[in-house]
N, C-alpha and C positions, 0 to 999 in steps of 0.2 A: 259176216265180216265183223271183226273187232274194231271198235272205234279207238280205244285207248289201251295201251299197256302202261301200267304204273309201277315204277320201281319204288322201293321204300313203303310198300303198301301196308305193312304192319304198324307203321308209325302214325302219329296223330294226323299229319297232313295227308298221308297216303290213305288212311281210312276215310277221311272227309272227302277226298278226291273221288274215291270209288263210290261213296254214297251219293255225291252230287251227280256223278255221271249216270247212275241208276235212276235217280229222280228225274233226270232230263231225258230219259229214254235211250240212253247210250249204252253200248255194250263195252264193258271194261274188265280187264283182267289184271291182277296184281301179283307181284313177286317181291321177295325180300331176301335177306341173308339167311343162312341155315338156322334151323331151330325155332322158327317163329310160326310154324304151321301153315306156311304158304309155299307155293312153288319157289324153289331156291334159284336165284340168279344173282351172281356177284357182278356188279357193274364194272369191276376192274378185270373181269375175265372176258376178253373180246369174243372168244368162241362161244361161251354160254349166252352172251347177249345176242350175238348174231343168230344162233340156233333158235332162241326164244322168239326173236322178231320174225324170222323166216317161217317159223311154225304158225304164228298167229296172224301175220300180215296186217298189222294195225294201221289205222290212218295216222296215228301219232303215238309217240312214246313220251310219257310224262315222267321225268326224273325228279321225284320229290323226296328221295332218300337223303338222310343227313347223318353225320357223325356227331352225336350229341354229348359225348364225353368231353367236357370242357378241359378237365385236367389232362386227359389223354391227348387232346389237341395241342395243348401247350408243350407236352413232352415230345410229341411226334411231329 
């Protein structure tokens, strides 16, 4: 069984979260937006998230993804 599913796993906080889980003997799997070399799950796509969660059946989902484009945030 997977302990944690981690969104935003390619980012700084996501990578650290996966590393800490591993160091503590936990099983964790991560995903991020397309093009980053990880399984692709868009958190704004309910069907993708639900399929991912149902496939892995984690104890918890850790959402650590972030939109870090400050100028983009101001515009949108």
